[in-house]
C-alpha positions as a Markdown table, in Angstrom:
| # | Residue | x | y | z |
|---|---|---|---|---|
| 1 | Met | -24.7 | -8.3 | 15.7 |
| 2 | Thr | -24.9 | -11.8 | 14.2 |
| 3 | Lys | -21.7 | -13.7 | 14.6 |
| 4 | Pro | -20.0 | -13.9 | 11.1 |
| 5 | Ala | -17.9 | -16.7 | 9.7 |
| 6 | Ile | -14.2 | -16.2 | 9.7 |
| 7 | Glu | -13.7 | -15.7 | 5.9 |
| 8 | Val | -10.1 | -14.8 | 4.9 |
| 9 | Gln | -9.7 | -13.1 | 1.6 |
| 10 | Pro | -8.1 | -15.4 | -1.0 |
| 11 | Leu | -5.1 | -13.2 | -1.6 |
| 12 | Val | -4.5 | -12.9 | 2.2 |
| 13 | Arg | -4.8 | -16.7 | 2.5 |
| 14 | Gln | -2.3 | -17.2 | -0.3 |
| 15 | Lys | 0.1 | -14.9 | 1.4 |
| 16 | Ala | -0.3 | -16.7 | 4.7 |
| 17 | His | 0.3 | -20.0 | 3.1 |
| 18 | Ser | 3.5 | -18.6 | 1.5 |
| 19 | Leu | 4.9 | -17.9 | 5.0 |
| 20 | Gly | 4.8 | -21.6 | 5.9 |
| 21 | Ser | 4.2 | -22.6 | 9.5 |
| 22 | Thr | 4.0 | -19.0 | 10.6 |
| 23 | Gly | 1.2 | -18.2 | 8.3 |
| 24 | Glu | -0.6 | -21.5 | 9.0 |
| 25 | Lys | -0.4 | -20.8 | 12.7 |
| 26 | Trp | -1.9 | -17.3 | 12.1 |
| 27 | Leu | -4.8 | -18.7 | 10.2 |
| 28 | Gly | -5.5 | -21.3 | 12.8 |
| 29 | Glu | -5.4 | -18.8 | 15.7 |
| 30 | Leu | -7.6 | -16.2 | 14.0 |
| 31 | Pro | -11.0 | -17.3 | 15.6 |
| 32 | Gly | -9.5 | -17.4 | 19.1 |
| 33 | Leu | -7.7 | -14.0 | 18.7 |
| 34 | Ile | -10.9 | -12.4 | 17.5 |
| 35 | Gly | -12.8 | -13.8 | 20.6 |
| 36 | Asp | -10.0 | -12.5 | 22.9 |
| 37 | Leu | -10.1 | -9.0 | 21.4 |
| 38 | Glu | -13.9 | -8.8 | 21.6 |
| 39 | Arg | -13.6 | -9.3 | 25.4 |
| 40 | Glu | -10.6 | -7.1 | 26.0 |
| 41 | Trp | -11.7 | -4.2 | 23.8 |
| 42 | Ser | -15.4 | -4.5 | 24.5 |
| 43 | Ile | -16.3 | -4.9 | 20.8 |
| 44 | Ala | -18.6 | -7.1 | 18.8 |
| 45 | Val | -16.9 | -8.2 | 15.5 |
| 46 | Gly | -19.0 | -8.2 | 12.4 |
| 47 | Pro | -18.5 | -9.4 | 8.9 |
| 48 | Pro | -15.2 | -9.3 | 7.2 |
| 49 | Leu | -14.4 | -6.5 | 4.7 |
| 50 | Pro | -13.3 | -7.1 | 1.1 |
| 51 | Gly | -9.8 | -6.3 | -0.3 |
| 52 | Gly | -6.4 | -6.3 | 1.4 |
| 53 | Thr | -3.4 | -8.6 | 0.9 |
| 54 | Ser | -1.8 | -8.9 | 4.3 |
| 55 | Ser | -4.6 | -8.8 | 7.0 |
| 56 | Tyr | -8.0 | -9.9 | 8.1 |
| 57 | Val | -10.3 | -6.8 | 8.3 |
| 58 | Ala | -13.8 | -6.7 | 9.8 |
| 59 | Arg | -16.4 | -4.2 | 10.9 |
| 60 | Val | -17.0 | -3.9 | 14.7 |
| 61 | Arg | -19.4 | -2.2 | 17.0 |
| 62 | Thr | -18.0 | -0.8 | 20.3 |
| 63 | Val | -19.8 | -1.2 | 23.6 |
| 64 | Asp | -21.0 | 2.4 | 23.4 |
| 65 | Gly | -22.6 | 1.8 | 20.0 |
| 66 | Arg | -19.9 | 3.3 | 17.8 |
| 67 | Asp | -18.7 | 1.7 | 14.5 |
| 68 | Gly | -15.1 | 0.8 | 14.0 |
| 69 | Val | -12.8 | -1.6 | 12.0 |
| 70 | Leu | -10.6 | -4.3 | 13.4 |
| 71 | Lys | -7.5 | -5.2 | 11.5 |
| 72 | Leu | -5.4 | -8.3 | 12.2 |
| 73 | Ser | -2.1 | -8.3 | 10.2 |
| 74 | Leu | 0.0 | -11.2 | 9.2 |
| 75 | Pro | 3.1 | -11.4 | 11.4 |
| 76 | Ala | 5.4 | -10.8 | 8.4 |
| 77 | Thr | 4.3 | -7.2 | 8.0 |
| 78 | Asp | 6.1 | -4.3 | 9.7 |
| 79 | Phe | 3.1 | -3.7 | 11.9 |
| 80 | Ala | 4.8 | -1.4 | 14.5 |
| 81 | His | 5.6 | 1.2 | 11.8 |
| 82 | Gln | 2.0 | 1.2 | 10.8 |
| 83 | Val | 0.8 | 1.8 | 14.3 |
| 84 | Arg | 3.4 | 4.5 | 14.9 |
| 85 | Thr | 2.4 | 6.4 | 11.7 |
| 86 | Leu | -1.3 | 6.3 | 12.5 |
| 87 | Gly | -0.6 | 7.4 | 16.1 |
| 88 | Leu | 1.6 | 10.4 | 15.0 |
| 89 | Ala | -0.9 | 11.4 | 12.3 |
| 90 | Glu | -3.7 | 11.8 | 14.8 |
| 91 | Gly | -6.3 | 11.5 | 12.0 |
| 92 | His | -4.7 | 14.0 | 9.7 |
| 93 | Gly | -4.6 | 12.3 | 6.3 |
| 94 | Tyr | -5.0 | 9.0 | 8.0 |
| 95 | Ala | -7.6 | 6.9 | 9.8 |
| 96 | His | -8.0 | 7.6 | 13.5 |
| 97 | Leu | -6.3 | 4.9 | 15.6 |
| 98 | Leu | -8.5 | 3.8 | 18.5 |
| 99 | Ala | -6.6 | 0.9 | 20.0 |
| 100 | Tyr | -3.7 | -1.5 | 19.2 |
| 101 | Asp | -1.8 | -4.5 | 20.3 |
| 102 | Leu | 1.7 | -4.7 | 18.8 |
| 103 | Glu | 2.4 | -8.3 | 20.0 |
| 104 | Arg | -0.7 | -9.7 | 18.4 |
| 105 | His | -0.6 | -7.4 | 15.3 |
| 106 | Ala | -4.0 | -6.0 | 16.0 |
| 107 | Leu | -5.4 | -2.6 | 15.7 |
| 108 | Leu | -8.8 | -0.9 | 16.0 |
| 109 | Gln | -9.5 | 2.2 | 13.8 |
| 110 | Glu | -12.4 | 4.5 | 12.9 |
| 111 | Ala | -15.1 | 3.2 | 10.5 |
| 112 | Leu | -14.7 | 4.5 | 7.0 |
| 113 | Gly | -16.6 | 4.3 | 3.7 |
| 114 | Pro | -15.6 | 2.4 | 0.6 |
| 115 | Ser | -12.2 | 2.6 | -0.9 |
| 116 | Met | -11.5 | 5.0 | -3.8 |
| 117 | Asp | -11.0 | 2.1 | -6.3 |
| 118 | Arg | -14.6 | 1.0 | -5.8 |
| 119 | Leu | -16.3 | 4.2 | -6.6 |
| 120 | Gly | -15.9 | 4.3 | -10.4 |
| 121 | Leu | -14.0 | 7.6 | -10.4 |
| 122 | Pro | -11.9 | 8.5 | -13.5 |
| 123 | Pro | -8.2 | 7.8 | -13.0 |
| 124 | Thr | -7.3 | 11.5 | -13.3 |
| 125 | Arg | -9.8 | 12.3 | -10.5 |
| 126 | Gln | -8.3 | 9.6 | -8.3 |
| 127 | Ile | -4.7 | 10.8 | -9.0 |
| 128 | Glu | -5.6 | 14.4 | -8.2 |
| 129 | Thr | -7.3 | 13.3 | -4.9 |
| 130 | Leu | -4.4 | 11.0 | -3.9 |
| 131 | Cys | -2.0 | 14.0 | -4.5 |
| 132 | Ala | -4.0 | 16.2 | -2.2 |
| 133 | Met | -4.1 | 13.4 | 0.4 |
| 134 | Leu | -0.3 | 12.8 | 0.2 |
| 135 | Glu | 0.4 | 16.5 | 0.7 |
| 136 | Gln | -1.3 | 16.2 | 4.1 |
| 137 | Ala | 0.1 | 12.8 | 4.9 |
| 138 | Trp | 3.7 | 13.9 | 4.3 |
| 139 | Arg | 3.3 | 16.4 | 7.2 |
| 140 | Val | 3.2 | 13.5 | 9.8 |
| 141 | Pro | 6.2 | 14.1 | 12.1 |
| 142 | Arg | 9.1 | 11.7 | 12.3 |
| 143 | Ala | 9.1 | 9.5 | 15.4 |
| 144 | Ala | 11.8 | 10.2 | 17.9 |
| 145 | Gly | 15.1 | 8.7 | 16.6 |
| 146 | Gln | 13.6 | 7.7 | 13.3 |
| 147 | Ala | 16.3 | 7.8 | 10.6 |
| 148 | Val | 17.2 | 6.0 | 7.4 |
| 149 | Asp | 20.5 | 4.3 | 6.6 |
| 150 | Pro | 21.7 | 5.3 | 3.1 |
| 151 | Ala | 22.9 | 1.8 | 2.5 |
| 152 | Arg | 19.4 | 0.5 | 3.1 |
| 153 | Glu | 17.2 | 3.1 | 1.4 |
| 154 | Lys | 14.3 | 2.1 | -0.7 |
| 155 | Ala | 15.7 | 2.3 | -4.2 |
| 156 | Leu | 18.6 | 0.0 | -3.2 |
| 157 | Ala | 16.3 | -2.4 | -1.5 |
| 158 | Leu | 14.0 | -2.6 | -4.5 |
| 159 | Gly | 16.8 | -3.1 | -6.9 |
| 160 | Glu | 18.2 | -6.0 | -4.9 |
| 161 | Met | 14.7 | -7.6 | -4.7 |
| 162 | Val | 14.2 | -7.3 | -8.4 |
| 163 | Glu | 17.5 | -9.0 | -9.1 |
| 164 | Arg | 16.9 | -11.8 | -6.6 |
| 165 | Leu | 13.3 | -12.5 | -7.5 |
| 166 | Trp | 13.8 | -12.4 | -11.3 |
| 167 | Glu | 16.3 | -15.2 | -11.0 |
| 168 | Ser | 14.5 | -17.2 | -8.4 |
| 169 | Leu | 11.2 | -17.1 | -10.2 |
| 170 | Gly | 12.7 | -18.3 | -13.5 |
| 171 | Arg | 13.0 | -14.9 | -15.2 |
| 172 | Pro | 9.2 | -14.2 | -15.7 |
| 173 | Cys | 9.7 | -11.0 | -17.6 |
| 174 | Ser | 12.2 | -9.8 | -20.2 |
| 175 | Glu | 15.8 | -8.9 | -19.5 |
| 176 | Gln | 15.1 | -5.4 | -20.9 |
| 177 | Val | 12.4 | -4.7 | -18.3 |
| 178 | Val | 14.8 | -5.8 | -15.5 |
| 179 | Ala | 17.7 | -3.8 | -16.9 |
| 180 | Gln | 15.5 | -0.7 | -17.0 |
| 181 | Ala | 14.2 | -1.2 | -13.4 |
| 182 | Leu | 17.8 | -1.7 | -12.2 |
| 183 | Thr | 19.0 | 1.5 | -14.0 |
| 184 | Phe | 16.2 | 3.5 | -12.4 |
| 185 | Ala | 17.0 | 2.0 | -9.0 |
| 186 | Gly | 20.6 | 3.1 | -9.4 |
| 187 | Arg | 19.5 | 6.6 | -10.4 |
| 188 | Arg | 17.1 | 7.0 | -7.4 |
| 189 | Ala | 19.7 | 5.6 | -5.0 |
| 190 | Ala | 22.3 | 8.1 | -6.4 |
| 191 | Ala | 19.8 | 11.0 | -5.8 |
| 192 | Phe | 19.0 | 10.0 | -2.3 |
| 193 | Asp | 19.2 | 12.9 | 0.2 |
| 194 | Pro | 18.2 | 12.2 | 3.8 |
| 195 | Ala | 17.4 | 15.9 | 4.3 |
| 196 | Leu | 14.6 | 15.7 | 1.7 |
| 197 | Cys | 13.0 | 12.6 | 3.2 |
| 198 | Val | 9.5 | 12.5 | 4.7 |
| 199 | Val | 7.4 | 9.9 | 6.4 |
| 200 | Val | 5.9 | 8.3 | 3.3 |
| 201 | His | 2.8 | 6.2 | 3.2 |
| 202 | Gly | 4.7 | 3.6 | 1.2 |
| 203 | Asp | 1.7 | 2.1 | -0.6 |
| 204 | Pro | -0.8 | 4.9 | -1.4 |
| 205 | His | -2.8 | 3.2 | -4.1 |
| 206 | Pro | -6.6 | 3.8 | -4.4 |
| 207 | Gly | -7.4 | 0.7 | -2.4 |
| 208 | Asn | -5.7 | 2.2 | 0.6 |
| 209 | Ala | -7.7 | 5.5 | 0.3 |
| 210 | Leu | -11.0 | 5.2 | 2.1 |
| 211 | Arg | -13.9 | 7.7 | 2.0 |
| 212 | Ala | -14.5 | 9.6 | 5.3 |
| 213 | Val | -18.0 | 8.8 | 6.6 |
| 214 | Thr | -18.6 | 12.4 | 7.6 |
| 215 | Pro | -16.6 | 15.6 | 7.0 |
| 216 | Arg | -13.9 | 16.1 | 9.6 |
| 217 | Val | -10.6 | 17.9 | 10.3 |
| 218 | Gly | -7.8 | 15.9 | 8.7 |
| 219 | Ala | -10.0 | 14.5 | 5.9 |
| 220 | Glu | -10.5 | 17.6 | 3.8 |
| 221 | Ala | -10.0 | 15.6 | 0.6 |
| 222 | Gly | -12.9 | 13.5 | 1.5 |
| 223 | Phe | -10.7 | 10.4 | 2.0 |
| 224 | Val | -8.0 | 9.2 | 4.4 |
| 225 | Phe | -5.3 | 6.6 | 4.1 |
| 226 | Val | -5.1 | 3.3 | 5.9 |
| 227 | Asp | -2.2 | 0.7 | 6.0 |
| 228 | Pro | 0.8 | 3.0 | 6.0 |
| 229 | Asp | 4.3 | 1.5 | 5.9 |
| 230 | Gly | 5.6 | 4.7 | 7.5 |
| 231 | Phe | 9.3 | 4.8 | 6.6 |
| 232 | Leu | 11.5 | 7.7 | 5.6 |
| 233 | Ser | 12.0 | 8.2 | 1.9 |
| 234 | Asp | 11.9 | 10.6 | -1.1 |
| 235 | Pro | 8.3 | 11.9 | -1.3 |
| 236 | Ala | 8.4 | 11.2 | -5.1 |
| 237 | Tyr | 8.5 | 7.5 | -4.1 |
| 238 | Asp | 4.9 | 7.7 | -3.0 |
| 239 | Leu | 3.9 | 9.3 | -6.3 |
| 240 | Gly | 5.7 | 6.5 | -8.1 |
| 241 | Val | 3.5 | 4.0 | -6.3 |
| 242 | Val | 0.4 | 6.0 | -7.5 |
| 243 | Leu | 1.7 | 5.8 | -11.0 |
| 244 | Arg | 2.5 | 2.0 | -10.6 |
| 245 | Asp | -1.2 | 1.0 | -10.9 |
| 246 | Trp | -3.7 | 1.6 | -13.8 |
| 247 | Cys | -2.7 | -1.7 | -15.4 |
| 248 | Ala | -6.2 | -2.2 | -16.9 |
| 249 | Glu | -6.1 | 1.3 | -18.4 |
| 250 | Leu | -2.7 | 0.8 | -19.9 |
| 251 | Met | -3.5 | -2.6 | -21.3 |
| 252 | Gly | -6.8 | -1.3 | -22.6 |
| 253 | Arg | -4.7 | 0.6 | -25.2 |
| 254 | Gly | -4.1 | -2.7 | -26.9 |
| 255 | Ser | -0.6 | -4.1 | -27.6 |
| 256 | Ser | 0.7 | -0.6 | -28.6 |
| 257 | Gly | 3.6 | 0.3 | -26.4 |
| 258 | Asp | 3.5 | 3.9 | -27.7 |
| 259 | Ala | -0.2 | 4.3 | -26.6 |
| 260 | Ala | 0.5 | 2.8 | -23.2 |
| 261 | Val | 3.6 | 5.1 | -22.7 |
| 262 | Ala | 1.6 | 8.2 | -23.8 |
| 263 | Leu | -1.1 | 7.4 | -21.2 |
| 264 | Ala | 1.3 | 6.6 | -18.4 |
| 265 | Arg | 3.3 | 9.7 | -19.2 |
| 266 | Ser | 0.1 | 11.8 | -19.0 |
| 267 | Tyr | -0.6 | 10.4 | -15.5 |
| 268 | Cys | 3.0 | 11.1 | -14.5 |
| 269 | Ala | 2.8 | 14.7 | -15.8 |
| 270 | Leu | -0.4 | 15.1 | -13.7 |
| 271 | Leu | 1.3 | 13.8 | -10.6 |
| 272 | Ala | 4.2 | 16.2 | -11.1 |
| 273 | Asp | 1.9 | 19.2 | -11.8 |
| 274 | Arg | -0.2 | 18.5 | -8.7 |
| 275 | Ser | 2.7 | 17.8 | -6.3 |
| 276 | Gly | 5.4 | 20.0 | -7.6 |
| 277 | Met | 7.8 | 17.0 | -7.7 |
| 278 | Asp | 10.2 | 16.1 | -10.5 |
| 279 | Glu | 8.4 | 14.3 | -13.3 |
| 280 | Gln | 11.3 | 12.0 | -14.2 |
| 281 | Ala | 11.9 | 11.0 | -10.6 |
| 282 | Ile | 8.2 | 10.0 | -10.4 |
| 283 | Trp | 8.5 | 8.0 | -13.7 |
| 284 | Glu | 11.6 | 6.1 | -12.5 |
| 285 | Trp | 10.0 | 5.2 | -9.1 |
| 286 | Gly | 6.8 | 4.2 | -10.8 |
| 287 | Phe | 8.6 | 1.8 | -13.2 |
| 288 | Leu | 10.7 | 0.3 | -10.4 |
| 289 | Glu | 7.6 | -0.2 | -8.3 |
| 290 | Arg | 5.7 | -1.8 | -11.2 |
| 291 | Val | 8.4 | -4.4 | -11.8 |
| 292 | Ser | 9.2 | -5.1 | -8.1 |
| 293 | Thr | 5.5 | -5.4 | -7.2 |
| 294 | Gly | 4.8 | -7.8 | -10.0 |
| 295 | Leu | 7.7 | -10.0 | -9.0 |
| 296 | Tyr | 6.8 | -9.8 | -5.3 |
| 297 | Val | 3.3 | -10.8 | -5.9 |
| 298 | Leu | 4.3 | -13.7 | -8.1 |
| 299 | Glu | 6.6 | -14.9 | -5.3 |
| 300 | Phe | 3.6 | -15.8 | -3.1 |
| 301 | Gly | 1.6 | -17.4 | -5.9 |
| 302 | Ala | -0.8 | -14.7 | -7.0 |
| 303 | Glu | -0.2 | -14.9 | -10.7 |
| 304 | Glu | -3.5 | -13.3 | -11.7 |
| 305 | Phe | -2.8 | -10.2 | -9.6 |
| 306 | Gly | 1.0 | -9.9 | -10.3 |
| 307 | Arg | 1.2 | -10.6 | -14.0 |
| 308 | Pro | -0.5 | -7.3 | -15.2 |
| 309 | Phe | 2.3 | -5.3 | -13.5 |
| 310 | Leu | 5.0 | -7.2 | -15.5 |
| 311 | Asp | 2.9 | -7.1 | -18.7 |
| 312 | Thr | 2.5 | -3.4 | -18.5 |
| 313 | Ala | 6.2 | -2.9 | -17.7 |
| 314 | Glu | 6.9 | -4.7 | -21.0 |
| 315 | Leu | 4.8 | -2.0 | -22.8 |
| 316 | Leu | 6.6 | 0.9 | -21.0 |
| 317 | Ala | 10.2 | -0.4 | -21.1 |
């Protein structure tokens, strides 16, 4: 395998720079870390893979001729939760975990095909498939001792982040959008029930759903998830993340808020029908995720990637 250049995706590089000296150190040490892991894990690292926001990802070949994928995460990510979730899943709904190093934020996983968002599938087909995948992913058992503090559950955390970033970024969206997001955060927090929580993926968008190379147990939908956050939450939260995307489709309806709302509501109804979850809960999580994601991405300088989330939130508010 020809030795490739260490090419970090632009969005990953931006996020690394936003971390200051920690991110700069990670970028500078990447070549040496890759060389160390090649020796320790008996792999040959190939070309980097496209996509991602928080890690360097590349194809590898193992010493016995098998294909795999190496992922080196930025140190700011909650890498231990990801490894724990992949390990407990044992390939059911998720990529098979082959090796990992928690200290160096490195993992080796099975080779997979392209991500769902690169296959040109209609949004409704993607949504239906993601629902089928989540149904399996939510069966991953909790880790021993894993719990969630009601004072730190996801809705409260997102609401606090929206308030903080909206001010620190100079109020980059309307007050109406932020007020709506905070109202929904309050409703979801009030509805929090630890007994109903599952181990959610946390970011189950089409870019994190990769096609299985061959049919196998645990990948009955034809795809498996990568990059789980693996925390405990309302399963409707994951469905809200699915609803959060589709910015191009919503903005393709022109400047008409009514048309964008109708399309987003149709996606939300499909998610509720396929999952059996409450439609309004999905809608509220989806709007909260849309606003918080837009602000979060703007914080590390990726205006082109983050702005569509806020622009579509204006249409839906």
